[in-house]
FIFIPA-11545 format. One record per residue (C-alpha): x, y negated, z negated; residue in three letters; residue number from 1. Coordinates in steps of 0.5 Angstrom, whole numbers. Example, Ala and Ser with C-alpha at 12.3 -4.5 7.8 and 13.67 -1.06 7.14 Angstrom:
// FIFIPA-11545
[[25, 9, -16], ALA, 1] [[27, 2, -14], SER, 2] 
***
This chain:
// FIFIPA-11545
[[-9, -81, 82], MET, 1] [[-8, -75, 87], ALA, 2] [[-4, -79, 92], SER, 3] [[0, -81, 87], SER, 4] [[1, -74, 84], ARG, 5] [[3, -72, 92], ALA, 6] [[8, -77, 92], VAL, 7] [[12, -76, 86], ARG, 8] [[12, -68, 88], ARG, 9] [[14, -70, 95], PHE, 10] [[20, -75, 92], THR, 11] [[22, -70, 87], LEU, 12] [[23, -65, 93], VAL, 13] [[27, -70, 97], GLY, 14] [[31, -72, 91], GLY, 15] [[33, -64, 90], LEU, 16] [[34, -63, 98], THR, 17] [[39, -69, 98], ALA, 18] [[43, -67, 92], ALA, 19] [[44, -60, 94], SER, 20] [[47, -62, 100], LEU, 21] [[51, -67, 97], LEU, 22] [[54, -62, 91], LEU, 23] [[55, -57, 97], SER, 24] [[61, -61, 99], GLY, 25] [[59, -61, 107], CYS, 26] [[62, -66, 111], SER, 27] [[60, -68, 118], LEU, 28] [[67, -65, 120], ALA, 29] [[64, -58, 118], ASP, 30] [[57, -59, 122], LEU, 31] [[59, -55, 128], PRO, 32] [[63, -50, 124], ARG, 33] [[58, -49, 118], TYR, 34] [[64, -48, 113], GLY, 35] [[68, -44, 117], PHE, 36] [[75, -44, 117], PRO, 37] [[78, -48, 122], GLU, 38] [[82, -42, 126], SER, 39] [[89, -43, 130], HIS, 40] [[88, -37, 135], SER, 41] [[83, -36, 141], ILE, 42] [[81, -30, 137], GLN, 43] [[79, -34, 131], GLY, 44] [[75, -39, 135], GLU, 45] [[71, -34, 138], ARG, 46] [[69, -31, 131], MET, 47] [[67, -39, 129], GLN, 48] [[63, -40, 136], HIS, 49] [[59, -33, 133], PHE, 50] [[59, -35, 126], TRP, 51] [[56, -43, 128], SER, 52] [[51, -39, 133], ALA, 53] [[49, -34, 128], MET, 54] [[48, -40, 123], PHE, 55] [[44, -44, 127], SER, 56] [[39, -39, 129], ALA, 57] [[38, -37, 122], SER, 58] [[37, -44, 121], LEU, 59] [[31, -44, 126], VAL, 60] [[28, -38, 124], VAL, 61] [[29, -40, 116], GLY, 62] [[25, -47, 118], VAL, 63] [[20, -43, 122], LEU, 64] [[19, -39, 116], VAL, 65] [[19, -45, 111], TRP, 66] [[14, -48, 115], GLY, 67] [[9, -43, 115], LEU, 68] [[10, -42, 108], MET, 69] [[9, -49, 106], PHE, 70] [[3, -49, 111], TRP, 71] [[-1, -43, 108], ALA, 72] [[1, -46, 101], PHE, 73] [[-3, -53, 103], ALA, 74] [[-8, -50, 107], VAL, 75] [[-10, -44, 103], TYR, 76] [[-9, -47, 96], ARG, 77] [[-14, -46, 91], LYS, 78] [[-19, -52, 91], LYS, 79] [[-25, -54, 86], LYS, 80] [[-31, -50, 87], GLY, 81] [[-27, -44, 91], SER, 82] [[-29, -37, 89], PRO, 83] [[-23, -34, 84], LEU, 84] [[-21, -29, 90], TYR, 85] [[-20, -32, 97], PRO, 86] [[-23, -28, 103], LYS, 87] [[-19, -22, 105], GLN, 88] [[-16, -21, 112], THR, 89] [[-13, -14, 115], LYS, 90] [[-12, -10, 120], GLU, 91] [[-10, -15, 126], ASN, 92] [[-6, -11, 130], LEU, 93] [[-3, -16, 135], PRO, 94] [[-1, -20, 129], LEU, 95] [[3, -14, 126], GLU, 96] [[6, -12, 133], LEU, 97] [[9, -19, 134], VAL, 98] [[12, -19, 127], TYR, 99] [[15, -12, 128], THR, 100] [[17, -13, 135], ALA, 101] [[21, -20, 133], VAL, 102] [[25, -18, 128], PRO, 103] [[27, -11, 132], LEU, 104] [[29, -16, 138], VAL, 105] [[33, -21, 133], MET, 106] [[37, -15, 130], VAL, 107] [[38, -12, 137], ALA, 108] [[41, -19, 139], VAL, 109] [[45, -20, 133], LEU, 110] [[48, -13, 134], PHE, 111] [[50, -14, 141], TYR, 112] [[54, -21, 140], PHE, 113] [[57, -18, 134], THR, 114] [[60, -12, 138], VAL, 115] [[62, -17, 144], VAL, 116] [[65, -21, 139], THR, 117] [[69, -16, 136], GLU, 118] [[71, -13, 143], ASN, 119] [[74, -19, 144], PHE, 120] [[78, -20, 138], VAL, 121] [[81, -13, 138], LEU, 122] [[82, -13, 146], LYS, 123] [[89, -11, 148], LYS, 124] [[93, -12, 154], VAL, 125] [[98, -7, 157], GLU, 126] [[104, -12, 157], ASN, 127] [[104, -18, 152], PRO, 128] [[108, -23, 152], ASP, 129] [[111, -22, 146], VAL, 130] [[112, -16, 142], THR, 131] [[113, -17, 134], VAL, 132] [[115, -11, 130], ASN, 133] [[112, -12, 123], VAL, 134] [[115, -8, 117], THR, 135] [[112, -9, 110], ALA, 136] [[116, -7, 104], PHE, 137] [[116, -8, 96], LYS, 138] [[115, -14, 96], TRP, 139] [[117, -17, 102], GLY, 140] [[117, -18, 110], TRP, 141] [[122, -15, 116], ASP, 142] [[120, -19, 123], PHE, 143] [[124, -17, 129], SER, 144] [[122, -18, 136], ILE, 145] [[123, -13, 142], ASP, 146] [[128, -16, 147], GLY, 147] [[132, -20, 142], THR, 148] [[139, -17, 141], GLN, 149] [[143, -18, 135], ASN, 150] [[150, -20, 136], PRO, 151] [[153, -17, 130], ASP, 152] [[150, -10, 131], VAL, 153] [[150, -8, 139], PRO, 154] [[144, -5, 141], GLY, 155] [[140, -7, 135], ASP, 156] [[134, -12, 135], LEU, 157] [[135, -19, 132], VAL, 158] [[131, -19, 125], HIS, 159] [[128, -24, 120], THR, 160] [[128, -21, 113], ILE, 161] [[125, -24, 106], SER, 162] [[130, -24, 100], SER, 163] [[129, -27, 93], SER, 164] [[132, -34, 96], ASP, 165] [[129, -35, 102], GLU, 166] [[122, -33, 105], ILE, 167] [[122, -30, 112], ALA, 168] [[120, -34, 118], VAL, 169] [[117, -31, 124], LEU, 170] [[118, -35, 130], VAL, 171] [[113, -34, 136], VAL, 172] [[111, -38, 142], PRO, 173] [[104, -41, 142], THR, 174] [[99, -40, 148], ASN, 175] [[102, -33, 149], LYS, 176] [[100, -26, 148], VAL, 177] [[103, -23, 142], ILE, 178] [[102, -16, 140], GLU, 179] [[104, -14, 132], TYR, 180] [[106, -7, 131], ARG, 181] [[105, -6, 123], LEU, 182] [[109, -1, 119], GLU, 183] [[110, 0, 111], SER, 184] [[116, 3, 108], LYS, 185] [[113, 4, 102], ASP, 186] [[106, 3, 100], VAL, 187] [[100, 0, 103], ILE, 188] [[100, -8, 104], HIS, 189] [[96, -12, 108], SER, 190] [[98, -17, 114], PHE, 191] [[94, -23, 113], TRP, 192] [[95, -30, 116], VAL, 193] [[89, -34, 114], PRO, 194] [[90, -39, 120], ASP, 195] [[88, -33, 124], PHE, 196] [[82, -31, 121], ILE, 197] [[84, -24, 121], PHE, 198] [[88, -19, 117], LYS, 199] [[90, -12, 118], ARG, 200] [[92, -7, 113], ASP, 201] [[99, -4, 114], VAL, 202] [[100, 3, 112], PHE, 203] [[106, 7, 111], PRO, 204] [[109, 13, 116], SER, 205] [[107, 18, 119], PRO, 206] [[102, 15, 125], ALA, 207] [[97, 19, 123], GLU, 208] [[95, 15, 117], ASN, 209] [[94, 9, 121], GLN, 210] [[88, 6, 124], VAL, 211] [[90, 7, 131], ASP, 212] [[96, 9, 135], ALA, 213] [[102, 4, 132], GLY, 214] [[97, 0, 128], ASN, 215] [[97, -6, 132], THR, 216] [[93, -12, 135], PHE, 217] [[94, -18, 139], GLN, 218] [[93, -25, 139], ASN, 219] [[94, -32, 142], THR, 220] [[96, -38, 138], ILE, 221] [[93, -45, 140], THR, 222] [[96, -50, 135], VAL, 223] [[103, -51, 133], GLU, 224] [[106, -51, 126], GLY, 225] [[107, -47, 120], ALA, 226] [[102, -42, 117], MET, 227] [[103, -38, 111], VAL, 228] [[102, -31, 111], GLY, 229] [[101, -27, 105], ARG, 230] [[100, -19, 103], CYS, 231] [[92, -18, 102], ALA, 232] [[93, -11, 99], GLU, 233] [[95, -10, 91], LEU, 234] [[101, -7, 92], CYS, 235] [[105, -8, 85], GLY, 236] [[108, -13, 80], GLN, 237] [[110, -18, 85], TYR, 238] [[104, -17, 90], HIS, 239] [[102, -25, 89], SER, 240] [[109, -27, 91], MET, 241] [[109, -23, 98], MET, 242] [[109, -29, 102], ASN, 243] [[112, -31, 109], PHE, 244] [[111, -36, 114], GLU, 245] [[109, -36, 121], VAL, 246] [[112, -42, 126], ARG, 247] [[109, -43, 132], ALA, 248] [[113, -47, 137], LEU, 249] [[111, -49, 145], PRO, 250] [[114, -44, 149], ASP, 251] [[121, -48, 151], ASN, 252] [[123, -49, 144], LEU, 253] [[121, -42, 143], TYR, 254] [[126, -40, 149], GLN, 255] [[131, -44, 146], GLU, 256] [[130, -41, 139], TYR, 257] [[131, -34, 141], THR, 258] [[137, -36, 146], ALA, 259] [[141, -38, 139], LEU, 260] [[138, -32, 135], ARG, 261] [[141, -28, 141], ASN, 262] [[148, -31, 140], GLN, 263] [[154, -31, 136], MET, 264] [[155, -37, 131], ASN, 265] [[162, -40, 133], PRO, 266] [[162, -44, 126], GLU, 267] [[161, -37, 122], THR, 268] [[163, -32, 127], ASN, 269] [[156, -28, 126], ARG, 270] [[149, -29, 129], GLY, 271] [[145, -35, 128], TYR, 272] [[140, -35, 122], THR, 273] [[134, -37, 122], VAL, 274] [[136, -44, 119], ALA, 275] [[142, -45, 123], GLU, 276] [[138, -44, 129], ALA, 277] [[133, -49, 127], PHE, 278] [[138, -54, 125], THR, 279] [[142, -53, 131], LYS, 280] [[136, -55, 135], MET, 281] [[134, -61, 131], ASN, 282] [[127, -62, 134], CYS, 283] [[124, -65, 128], GLY, 284] [[118, -62, 123], GLU, 285] [[117, -56, 128], LEU, 286] [[125, -54, 127], CYS, 287] [[125, -55, 119], SER, 288] [[131, -50, 117], PRO, 289] [[127, -46, 111], TYR, 290] [[120, -44, 110], ALA, 291] [[115, -51, 109], THR, 292] [[108, -47, 108], ALA, 293] [[111, -43, 102], THR, 294] [[117, -42, 98], HIS, 295] [[121, -37, 94], PRO, 296] [[120, -34, 87], PHE, 297] [[124, -33, 81], ASN, 298] [[125, -26, 81], THR, 299] [[126, -26, 73], SER, 300] [[121, -22, 70], ARG, 301] [[120, -27, 64], THR, 302] [[120, -33, 69], ALA, 303] [[113, -36, 70], ASP, 304] [[112, -35, 77], ASN, 305] [[105, -37, 78], ILE, 306] [[106, -44, 81], ALA, 307] [[111, -40, 87], SER, 308] [[106, -35, 88], GLY, 309] [[100, -40, 89], GLY, 310] [[103, -45, 94], ASN, 311] 
***
């Protein structure tokens, strides 16, 4: 009777454990990341490595604690004929010292690797390969890259600006150090590319209101393709529609694209737009003339923009 009851209990525990794993939606592909999003930058990858190591260490500690708990439940459970109150043990100084020292060591190790990871993610080099000027406004984005020359306005940089008809596409190279200089024209916005696993608030001028001098950060993108960007700070009526796209290209295509944007289009007698440059390059999906990760929205106040903002 007792053995059959134990078997039923173990079966119930095993069934509940299996059900919890199945219902969690986890897969073997997520195992090394433990559900952490895939990153398209080396900074995001470092954060994922830290998360995986921390999660693995937590599992080890959890299994140890659970094992000690269930061992105590099994060995010291109340038995027939045992006294109502078991014998009490106290003032075990060596054990108390161990239980105090071990958590302190764990917290110190966690703090150390947190600081190391944060310093790596926020590290800046003096001469980045590409410097992007990001200007946020209600409700769009203005991107320009240092070193470009606007053929329509001599002395000005080439700008890519959001409109109600077209999503701004920020074109950058892969495997290069990119610096982003953030500024807002009106209220506080937030520059967020989910695939970077990083976001930074965008503050209005003057500079003393910003997080650091110029409110900048750097990263290195490792994956080619289109990535959706969003404003992650509630900024007004069309906040949810304030999207943009980052298009990461291999360096040779990026150089070709930049050269075209610096030139006059002989067919229109003005500088190449993003769409015109990508159409001329004709390099497949990477050179789609318009944004593919998101799309514009209807500016009519009576229109249903839910689908547009959620893509």
